[in-house]
LUMDO-555603 format. One record per residue (C-alpha): residue number from 1; residue in one letter; x, y, z. Coordinates in steps of 0.5 Angstrom, whole numbers. Last residue first. Example, Ala and Ser with C-alpha at 12.3 -4.5 7.8 and 13.67 -1.06 7.14 Angstrom:
REM residues 2
[r 2, 'S', [27, -2, 14]]
[r 1, 'A', [25, -9, 16]]
This chain:
REM residues 395
[r 395, 'X', [-25, -235, 86]]
[r 394, 'X', [-29, -232, 80]]
[r 393, 'X', [-25, -226, 79]]
[r 392, 'X', [-19, -229, 78]]
[r 391, 'X', [-23, -235, 73]]
[r 390, 'X', [-25, -228, 69]]
[r 389, 'X', [-18, -226, 69]]
[r 388, 'X', [-16, -232, 66]]
[r 387, 'X', [-21, -232, 61]]
[r 386, 'X', [-20, -226, 59]]
[r 385, 'X', [-12, -228, 57]]
[r 384, 'X', [-14, -234, 53]]
[r 383, 'X', [-19, -230, 49]]
[r 382, 'X', [-13, -225, 48]]
[r 381, 'X', [-14, -218, 51]]
[r 380, 'X', [-8, -219, 54]]
[r 379, 'X', [-8, -220, 63]]
[r 378, 'X', [-5, -215, 68]]
[r 377, 'X', [-6, -219, 76]]
[r 376, 'X', [1, -218, 77]]
[r 375, 'X', [1, -216, 84]]
[r 374, 'X', [-3, -209, 81]]
[r 373, 'X', [3, -205, 83]]
[r 372, 'X', [8, -209, 80]]
[r 371, 'X', [4, -211, 73]]
[r 370, 'X', [3, -202, 73]]
[r 369, 'X', [10, -201, 74]]
[r 368, 'X', [12, -207, 69]]
[r 367, 'X', [7, -202, 64]]
[r 366, 'X', [11, -196, 65]]
[r 365, 'X', [17, -198, 64]]
[r 364, 'X', [15, -201, 57]]
[r 363, 'X', [20, -206, 53]]
[r 362, 'X', [17, -213, 58]]
[r 361, 'X', [10, -211, 56]]
[r 360, 'X', [12, -211, 48]]
[r 359, 'X', [11, -219, 48]]
[r 358, 'X', [4, -218, 52]]
[r 357, 'X', [1, -215, 46]]
[r 356, 'X', [-2, -209, 47]]
[r 355, 'X', [-9, -209, 49]]
[r 354, 'X', [-9, -209, 57]]
[r 353, 'X', [-14, -212, 62]]
[r 352, 'X', [-12, -211, 68]]
[r 351, 'X', [-17, -215, 75]]
[r 350, 'X', [-20, -214, 80]]
[r 349, 'X', [-23, -217, 87]]
[r 348, 'X', [-20, -213, 92]]
[r 347, 'X', [-25, -207, 91]]
[r 346, 'X', [-23, -201, 96]]
[r 345, 'X', [-15, -204, 96]]
[r 344, 'X', [-14, -204, 89]]
[r 343, 'X', [-17, -197, 89]]
[r 342, 'X', [-13, -194, 93]]
[r 341, 'X', [-7, -197, 91]]
[r 340, 'X', [-9, -193, 84]]
[r 339, 'X', [-9, -187, 87]]
[r 338, 'X', [-3, -187, 90]]
[r 337, 'X', [1, -190, 84]]
[r 336, 'X', [-3, -184, 81]]
[r 335, 'X', [2, -180, 84]]
[r 334, 'X', [-2, -174, 88]]
[r 333, 'X', [-3, -167, 87]]
[r 332, 'X', [-4, -167, 80]]
[r 331, 'X', [-2, -162, 75]]
[r 330, 'X', [-7, -163, 69]]
[r 329, 'X', [-7, -167, 62]]
[r 328, 'X', [0, -171, 62]]
[r 327, 'X', [-1, -173, 69]]
[r 326, 'X', [6, -172, 72]]
[r 325, 'X', [4, -167, 77]]
[r 324, 'X', [5, -171, 83]]
[r 323, 'X', [11, -177, 80]]
[r 322, 'X', [10, -184, 80]]
[r 321, 'X', [5, -186, 76]]
[r 320, 'X', [5, -180, 70]]
[r 319, 'X', [12, -180, 72]]
[r 318, 'X', [13, -187, 69]]
[r 317, 'X', [11, -184, 62]]
[r 316, 'X', [6, -187, 59]]
[r 315, 'X', [3, -194, 56]]
[r 314, 'X', [-1, -198, 61]]
[r 313, 'X', [-5, -200, 56]]
[r 312, 'X', [-13, -200, 59]]
[r 311, 'X', [-18, -203, 61]]
[r 310, 'X', [-19, -203, 69]]
[r 309, 'X', [-24, -208, 72]]
[r 308, 'X', [-27, -208, 78]]
[r 307, 'X', [-31, -213, 82]]
[r 306, 'X', [-36, -210, 86]]
[r 305, 'X', [-38, -212, 92]]
[r 304, 'X', [-33, -209, 96]]
[r 303, 'X', [-38, -203, 96]]
[r 302, 'X', [-39, -197, 90]]
[r 301, 'X', [-41, -191, 91]]
[r 300, 'X', [-36, -189, 97]]
[r 299, 'X', [-31, -191, 91]]
[r 298, 'X', [-33, -187, 86]]
[r 297, 'X', [-34, -181, 91]]
[r 296, 'X', [-27, -181, 94]]
[r 295, 'X', [-25, -182, 85]]
[r 294, 'X', [-29, -175, 86]]
[r 293, 'X', [-34, -176, 79]]
[r 292, 'X', [-33, -170, 74]]
[r 291, 'X', [-39, -168, 70]]
[r 290, 'X', [-36, -160, 67]]
[r 289, 'X', [-29, -162, 63]]
[r 288, 'X', [-31, -169, 63]]
[r 287, 'X', [-38, -167, 58]]
[r 286, 'X', [-36, -170, 51]]
[r 285, 'X', [-32, -176, 54]]
[r 284, 'X', [-39, -178, 58]]
[r 283, 'X', [-37, -182, 65]]
[r 282, 'X', [-32, -179, 68]]
[r 281, 'X', [-26, -181, 73]]
[r 280, 'X', [-23, -177, 78]]
[r 279, 'X', [-17, -176, 84]]
[r 278, 'X', [-12, -180, 79]]
[r 277, 'X', [-13, -187, 74]]
[r 276, 'X', [-7, -186, 70]]
[r 275, 'X', [-6, -186, 62]]
[r 274, 'X', [-14, -182, 62]]
[r 273, 'X', [-19, -184, 66]]
[r 272, 'X', [-26, -186, 63]]
[r 271, 'X', [-33, -190, 68]]
[r 270, 'X', [-38, -196, 68]]
[r 269, 'X', [-42, -199, 72]]
[r 268, 'X', [-45, -206, 71]]
[r 267, 'X', [-50, -210, 74]]
[r 266, 'X', [-54, -214, 69]]
[r 265, 'X', [-47, -216, 65]]
[r 264, 'X', [-47, -220, 59]]
[r 263, 'X', [-50, -216, 53]]
[r 262, 'X', [-46, -209, 56]]
[r 261, 'X', [-40, -213, 58]]
[r 260, 'X', [-40, -215, 51]]
[r 259, 'X', [-41, -208, 48]]
[r 258, 'X', [-35, -206, 53]]
[r 257, 'X', [-30, -212, 50]]
[r 256, 'X', [-33, -210, 43]]
[r 255, 'X', [-32, -203, 43]]
[r 254, 'X', [-25, -204, 47]]
[r 253, 'X', [-23, -208, 41]]
[r 252, 'X', [-25, -204, 36]]
[r 251, 'X', [-21, -197, 40]]
[r 250, 'X', [-15, -200, 40]]
[r 249, 'X', [-10, -195, 36]]
[r 248, 'X', [-14, -189, 40]]
[r 247, 'X', [-11, -192, 46]]
[r 246, 'X', [-5, -188, 45]]
[r 245, 'X', [-7, -182, 47]]
[r 244, 'X', [-15, -182, 48]]
[r 243, 'X', [-19, -187, 53]]
[r 242, 'X', [-17, -192, 59]]
[r 241, 'X', [-23, -195, 61]]
[r 240, 'X', [-26, -196, 68]]
[r 239, 'X', [-32, -203, 70]]
[r 238, 'X', [-34, -204, 76]]
[r 237, 'X', [-38, -210, 75]]
[r 236, 'X', [-43, -213, 79]]
[r 235, 'X', [-45, -221, 79]]
[r 234, 'X', [-52, -223, 81]]
[r 233, 'X', [-54, -226, 75]]
[r 232, 'X', [-61, -228, 76]]
[r 231, 'X', [-65, -233, 77]]
[r 230, 'X', [-74, -233, 77]]
[r 229, 'X', [-76, -234, 83]]
[r 228, 'X', [-79, -240, 86]]
[r 227, 'X', [-86, -244, 84]]
[r 226, 'X', [-89, -250, 87]]
[r 225, 'X', [-96, -254, 84]]
[r 224, 'X', [-99, -260, 88]]
[r 223, 'X', [-102, -264, 83]]
[r 222, 'X', [-106, -269, 86]]
[r 221, 'X', [-102, -276, 86]]
[r 220, 'X', [-102, -278, 93]]
[r 219, 'X', [-100, -272, 96]]
[r 218, 'X', [-93, -274, 97]]
[r 217, 'X', [-92, -275, 89]]
[r 216, 'X', [-95, -269, 88]]
[r 215, 'X', [-90, -266, 93]]
[r 214, 'X', [-85, -269, 89]]
[r 213, 'X', [-86, -268, 82]]
[r 212, 'X', [-87, -260, 84]]
[r 211, 'X', [-81, -259, 88]]
[r 210, 'X', [-77, -261, 82]]
[r 209, 'X', [-81, -257, 77]]
[r 208, 'X', [-80, -251, 80]]
[r 207, 'X', [-84, -246, 76]]
[r 206, 'X', [-82, -239, 75]]
[r 205, 'X', [-86, -234, 78]]
[r 204, 'X', [-84, -233, 85]]
[r 203, 'X', [-83, -226, 86]]
[r 202, 'X', [-76, -223, 88]]
[r 201, 'X', [-69, -227, 88]]
[r 200, 'X', [-66, -233, 86]]
[r 199, 'X', [-58, -233, 85]]
[r 198, 'X', [-54, -233, 79]]
[r 197, 'X', [-46, -233, 80]]
[r 196, 'X', [-44, -231, 73]]
[r 195, 'X', [-37, -228, 72]]
[r 194, 'X', [-34, -235, 67]]
[r 193, 'X', [-40, -232, 63]]
[r 192, 'X', [-35, -226, 61]]
[r 191, 'X', [-32, -231, 57]]
[r 190, 'X', [-37, -234, 53]]
[r 189, 'X', [-38, -226, 51]]
[r 188, 'X', [-31, -225, 48]]
[r 187, 'X', [-32, -233, 45]]
[r 186, 'X', [-39, -229, 41]]
[r 185, 'X', [-35, -226, 36]]
[r 184, 'X', [-34, -221, 31]]
[r 183, 'X', [-39, -217, 36]]
[r 182, 'X', [-42, -211, 34]]
[r 181, 'X', [-41, -204, 36]]
[r 180, 'X', [-48, -202, 41]]
[r 179, 'X', [-43, -200, 46]]
[r 178, 'X', [-40, -195, 42]]
[r 177, 'X', [-33, -192, 46]]
[r 176, 'X', [-35, -185, 49]]
[r 175, 'X', [-31, -180, 44]]
[r 174, 'X', [-24, -176, 47]]
[r 173, 'X', [-23, -168, 46]]
[r 172, 'X', [-16, -165, 48]]
[r 171, 'X', [-15, -158, 50]]
[r 170, 'X', [-7, -158, 50]]
[r 169, 'X', [-1, -158, 53]]
[r 168, 'X', [1, -165, 54]]
[r 167, 'X', [6, -167, 59]]
[r 166, 'X', [11, -173, 59]]
[r 165, 'X', [12, -173, 52]]
[r 164, 'X', [16, -180, 49]]
[r 163, 'X', [9, -183, 45]]
[r 162, 'X', [14, -181, 38]]
[r 161, 'X', [8, -179, 33]]
[r 160, 'X', [3, -174, 37]]
[r 159, 'X', [0, -169, 34]]
[r 158, 'X', [0, -162, 35]]
[r 157, 'X', [-1, -157, 41]]
[r 156, 'X', [5, -157, 45]]
[r 155, 'X', [9, -164, 48]]
[r 154, 'X', [13, -164, 53]]
[r 153, 'X', [20, -168, 53]]
[r 152, 'X', [22, -174, 54]]
[r 151, 'X', [26, -178, 48]]
[r 150, 'X', [26, -172, 44]]
[r 149, 'X', [24, -172, 36]]
[r 148, 'X', [20, -166, 32]]
[r 147, 'X', [13, -165, 31]]
[r 146, 'X', [11, -161, 37]]
[r 145, 'X', [12, -156, 42]]
[r 144, 'X', [19, -156, 48]]
[r 143, 'X', [24, -162, 48]]
[r 142, 'X', [28, -159, 43]]
[r 141, 'X', [30, -164, 37]]
[r 140, 'X', [28, -161, 31]]
[r 139, 'X', [20, -160, 28]]
[r 138, 'X', [16, -155, 31]]
[r 137, 'X', [17, -150, 36]]
[r 136, 'X', [19, -148, 43]]
[r 135, 'X', [26, -146, 44]]
[r 134, 'X', [32, -150, 45]]
[r 133, 'X', [33, -156, 39]]
[r 132, 'X', [31, -153, 33]]
[r 131, 'X', [27, -155, 27]]
[r 130, 'X', [22, -149, 27]]
[r 129, 'X', [21, -143, 32]]
[r 128, 'X', [16, -137, 33]]
[r 127, 'X', [18, -131, 36]]
[r 126, 'X', [18, -128, 43]]
[r 125, 'X', [21, -133, 48]]
[r 124, 'X', [24, -131, 54]]
[r 123, 'X', [19, -132, 60]]
[r 122, 'X', [16, -138, 56]]
[r 121, 'X', [23, -140, 55]]
[r 120, 'X', [24, -140, 63]]
[r 119, 'X', [18, -144, 65]]
[r 118, 'X', [20, -149, 61]]
[r 117, 'X', [27, -150, 63]]
[r 116, 'X', [24, -150, 71]]
[r 115, 'X', [19, -156, 68]]
[r 114, 'X', [24, -160, 64]]
[r 113, 'X', [29, -159, 70]]
[r 112, 'X', [24, -162, 75]]
[r 111, 'X', [22, -168, 71]]
[r 110, 'X', [29, -170, 69]]
[r 109, 'X', [32, -168, 62]]
[r 108, 'X', [33, -173, 56]]
[r 107, 'X', [39, -172, 52]]
[r 106, 'X', [39, -172, 44]]
[r 105, 'X', [45, -176, 41]]
[r 104, 'X', [41, -183, 41]]
[r 103, 'X', [37, -179, 36]]
[r 102, 'X', [42, -176, 31]]
[r 101, 'X', [46, -183, 32]]
[r 100, 'X', [39, -187, 30]]
[r 99, 'X', [38, -182, 24]]
[r 98, 'X', [33, -176, 24]]
[r 97, 'X', [27, -175, 19]]
[r 96, 'X', [22, -170, 23]]
[r 95, 'X', [26, -163, 20]]
[r 94, 'X', [25, -167, 13]]
[r 93, 'X', [17, -167, 15]]
[r 92, 'X', [17, -160, 18]]
[r 91, 'X', [20, -157, 11]]
[r 90, 'X', [15, -161, 7]]
[r 89, 'X', [9, -158, 11]]
[r 88, 'X', [12, -152, 10]]
[r 87, 'X', [12, -152, 3]]
[r 86, 'X', [5, -154, 2]]
[r 85, 'X', [3, -159, -2]]
[r 84, 'X', [-1, -157, -8]]
[r 83, 'X', [-6, -162, -10]]
[r 82, 'X', [-12, -161, -6]]
[r 81, 'X', [-17, -160, -10]]
[r 80, 'X', [-17, -164, -16]]
[r 79, 'X', [-24, -165, -17]]
[r 78, 'X', [-26, -172, -17]]
[r 77, 'X', [-20, -173, -11]]
[r 76, 'X', [-25, -167, -7]]
[r 75, 'X', [-31, -171, -7]]
[r 74, 'X', [-27, -177, -5]]
[r 73, 'X', [-24, -174, 1]]
[r 72, 'X', [-31, -170, 3]]
[r 71, 'X', [-34, -177, 3]]
[r 70, 'X', [-29, -180, 7]]
[r 69, 'X', [-29, -175, 12]]
[r 68, 'X', [-37, -174, 13]]
[r 67, 'X', [-37, -182, 14]]
[r 66, 'X', [-32, -182, 19]]
[r 65, 'X', [-35, -176, 23]]
[r 64, 'X', [-42, -179, 22]]
[r 63, 'X', [-38, -185, 26]]
[r 62, 'X', [-35, -182, 31]]
[r 61, 'X', [-42, -178, 33]]
[r 60, 'X', [-46, -185, 33]]
[r 59, 'X', [-46, -185, 41]]
[r 58, 'X', [-49, -178, 40]]
[r 57, 'X', [-55, -181, 38]]
[r 56, 'X', [-60, -177, 33]]
[r 55, 'X', [-56, -176, 27]]
[r 54, 'X', [-58, -173, 21]]
[r 53, 'X', [-61, -166, 23]]
[r 52, 'X', [-56, -163, 27]]
[r 51, 'X', [-50, -168, 24]]
[r 50, 'X', [-52, -164, 17]]
[r 49, 'X', [-52, -158, 19]]
[r 48, 'X', [-46, -158, 22]]
[r 47, 'X', [-42, -161, 17]]
[r 46, 'X', [-46, -157, 11]]
[r 45, 'X', [-43, -151, 15]]
[r 44, 'X', [-36, -154, 16]]
[r 43, 'X', [-36, -155, 9]]
[r 42, 'X', [-37, -147, 8]]
[r 41, 'X', [-43, -143, 6]]
[r 40, 'X', [-41, -135, 5]]
[r 39, 'X', [-46, -135, -1]]
[r 38, 'X', [-51, -137, 3]]
[r 37, 'X', [-51, -131, 7]]
[r 36, 'X', [-48, -132, 14]]
[r 35, 'X', [-53, -133, 21]]
[r 34, 'X', [-53, -140, 21]]
[r 33, 'X', [-55, -144, 14]]
[r 32, 'X', [-62, -145, 13]]
[r 31, 'X', [-62, -143, 7]]
[r 30, 'X', [-69, -145, 5]]
[r 29, 'X', [-66, -151, -1]]
[r 28, 'X', [-60, -153, 5]]
[r 27, 'X', [-65, -154, 9]]
[r 26, 'X', [-70, -157, 5]]
[r 25, 'X', [-64, -162, 3]]
[r 24, 'X', [-63, -164, 10]]
[r 23, 'X', [-71, -166, 11]]
[r 22, 'X', [-70, -170, 6]]
[r 21, 'X', [-64, -174, 8]]
[r 20, 'X', [-69, -174, 15]]
[r 19, 'X', [-74, -177, 11]]
[r 18, 'X', [-70, -182, 7]]
[r 17, 'X', [-68, -185, 14]]
[r 16, 'X', [-61, -185, 18]]
[r 15, 'X', [-59, -191, 22]]
[r 14, 'X', [-51, -189, 21]]
[r 13, 'X', [-49, -197, 19]]
[r 12, 'X', [-42, -194, 15]]
[r 11, 'X', [-45, -195, 9]]
[r 10, 'X', [-51, -192, 11]]
[r 9, 'X', [-48, -185, 12]]
[r 8, 'X', [-44, -186, 5]]
[r 7, 'X', [-51, -188, 2]]
[r 6, 'X', [-52, -180, 5]]
[r 5, 'X', [-47, -177, 2]]
[r 4, 'X', [-47, -181, -5]]
[r 3, 'X', [-55, -179, -6]]
[r 2, 'X', [-53, -171, -5]]
[r 1, 'X', [-58, -169, -10]]
């Protein structure tokens, strides 16, 4: 029973054992499904039960979700479930298919007008709207809602499609990058090794062959063993990684770099941010609302000995960099540019690694702003780019 499910998890490289699979079967047989009866046992119940019993490390949640979705999709396809497409899905799809001329005709509001208009709409609107150009709704060209097109609006719920929202109104959940990701190439590690700066510290527990030979010769051939402390890489790195939103398309690349950094760097501290660094960062994406680290405290905790590496696509609304309150998630009191400037001043040795192809940088206003703030210290996430960044940090 559920052999295909077990094999799907193993194929996703989840460390699931036969014993844990048997525990899941026993839980299902004994009705361990929560307060509801076995007759009302749903797919959501099965998801939560199986994840609780089979996943022992929260870093594997993402792999489990992908494997579970693939398994359930296969079951539904085999049973013919989900063949009927709701009519409202089709209407929303048709509303989003605008011509280039129609898109060009949609005007963008400036920041103050956008916020003032949203406040007015919230006071006036009493019902759901779809396909229009004024009210908060779905489809259409209104600057408020989701599922449609506007060159500069506020996305309220839904999924991003055009990457043009200057603010997002929803509860957003991100996942930590998997630091156990197997690397497809060891060249990333080789590039990071340019940061190595060895020093001998600690107890003398390693044979110093050259000095032993010289000391023995000077001692008329009587063995005179000399020891030295073991050499360790003393480079310290503070890694800040953009997560969520447009970074979802770069997860595999960032995980490879993250894995290599944890393998090669002994003194590595890492935190997450979204789009631009503001007044706080966080260590764990699942607890990011409850466990924030003030950016001021970050700069006090790590001194100038640390080399700062930021990883992100720098693709966002320019307001997020230049405007107080411009963050897509909350009302930041100070602009992102101010916080980024403070970080760069606190850590003189810094570099930004961008997974976006370098050929598109010139077409992204936000990337141009970040490059200017960094003094041109932005490098593509390629082997050549990594080597350039490591040389700059080692200078």
